[in-house]
N, C-alpha and C positions, 0 to 999 in steps of 0.2 A: 176387220179388227176382231179379235177373239176376246170374249168376256169370260172371266173366271173369278171365283171368289178368292179372297185373300187366304182363306183356309186351304183351298185347293193348291194355290201357289206355294204356301208354306209346306205342304206335304211333299212337294217336288224338290224343295231346297234342302241342302245338306244341313242338318240340325247342329253340326259342330261348327258351322260357319255363320249361319243366319239365325236370328232370334226375334220372335215377336215381342214388341214392347208396349203395344197398344192395339186396340181393335182395328186400327187403320194403318199400322206401321210395323214393318219388318226391317231390321237393320243387319248389316254385315258386321259381325263382331270384330273382324280384323280392322275395322275403321273406328272402333270405339276407343276414345281417349280417356274418358272418365265418366263416372256416375256421380252427380252432385245434387245437393238439395237446392231448390230455388227459394226465393223470398217467401213464397206461399207454403213452403214445406213439402212440395212435391218433388219427386226424384226426376232428374233429367239425364238423358244420355248425351254426352258431348262427343261429337264425331270429329275425325281428323280434318274435315272440311270447315269446322267451326260451327256447324249446325247444332242446335240444342233441341232435343226432342223429348217431350213428356213421356215418362214411363208410368203406365197405369199400375195400380196396386195389384191387379190380377196377374200381371206379367213380371213384376219386379223380382220376385224370388228366382224365377227361371233365368232371368238375365244375370243376376248376381251369381248364381250357381255356375252358369256357363262361363262367366268372366273370371271366376275364381275368387269372388268376394262374398260368397253366400255364407249365411250364419248357420 
């Protein structure tokens, strides 16, 4: 098994397709269905699989810009 940091993996992925949304999560933008606020006021990425993943404040702007919803 090969061990790599998520930052190393992120560098090898196409930035037009993949986006980091948390220090431990990278998503495929093509699977992104929506960005929603949860009950705690945190943003979540809703994927086509139904998975809901927390988006950290650090990475939120990059995701919204890539998804076309940036301010």
